[in-house]
N, C-alpha and C positions, 0 to 999 in steps of 0.2 A: 617259214620259207623252206621248201624242200632242199635237201643237201645238194643235189645236182645244180639247182638254181642258185643257191648260195655260193657254190664253187664257181659257177659261170660268172656271177657278178664280181666275186673277189678277183678272179684271174683277169677279167676285163679291166677292173679298176687298176690292177698292178700294171697292165700293159698300156692303158690309155688314160689313166687318171690325170686330173689337172695337176700341174707341177706345184701349185701352192699347197697341195695336200700330199705331196710326195712322201713316201716312207723312206727314211734314211736307214739303209741296211748295210751292215758290214759284209765282207766277202763270204763269211760262213753262212750268214742268213740268206744272202742271195743264192748261194748254192743249195741250201735247204729248200728254198722256194722253187728253184729250178727242178731239183730232183723230185719233189712232191708233184709238181705240175706234170712232168713227164710220166710219172707213175700213174697219176690220175687220168691222164688222157691216152696213154699208150700201153699201160701195164708194165710188167717186169721188163727190165733192160735185157735185150737180146742182141745188142750191138757189140762188136769187138772193141776192146780197149784201144783208144787212140795211141799214137806214138808217144813215148815218154817225153820227147822233146817238146811236145805241144801241151804246155801247162794248162791253159784254160779248157780246152776240150777234154783233157784228162781229168781235171777237177770236176767238170760237169758230169762226165761219165761216172766217176766214182760216187758223186752225190746221188745219182739215179740208181746205179748198180747196188749200192749199199742198202737200198730199201728192199732188196730181195723179192720175196713173193707177196709183199703187201698188196691187198686188193685195191682196185681202183677206188672203191667207195671209202676205204680206210684212208687212202692217200688224199682224197677230196676233203675228208673231215679234218685230217692233220693240216692240210693247206689252209683251210679256213681258220682253224685254230691258231696257226702261226701268224697269219695276217692280222687276226684279232689281237693277238698278244703284242705284235709290233705296233699296231695302231687301232686301239679299241673302238674308235669312232669311224672306221673306214666306210661302213654302210651309209652313214649320213653324208660323208664326204663324196661318196660315189654318186649319191642322188644330187648333191650340190654341183657336181661336175657334169650332170646330165647323163650318167650311166644308169641304165635300168635293166 
């Protein structure tokens, strides 16, 4: 499967996957997934840092901004790698959930 298709499938699985196959992620892992997704779909972060009082937006911004100039393709590969590390059988679960 081509990388961009693998990334599309993985990101759709994370957003829409069947709850019985849900990946339990801690906050750090969720932020990694978020940052890699943003980098893969939008490229390097060019947004101003949110107010310090806003923890969640600030944490998300940092997760994305810390990826620097990573290419979209490298971010897609890292995203798929991370999802595979967290749930090695996610592709089979995606198919079982009707995600193609």
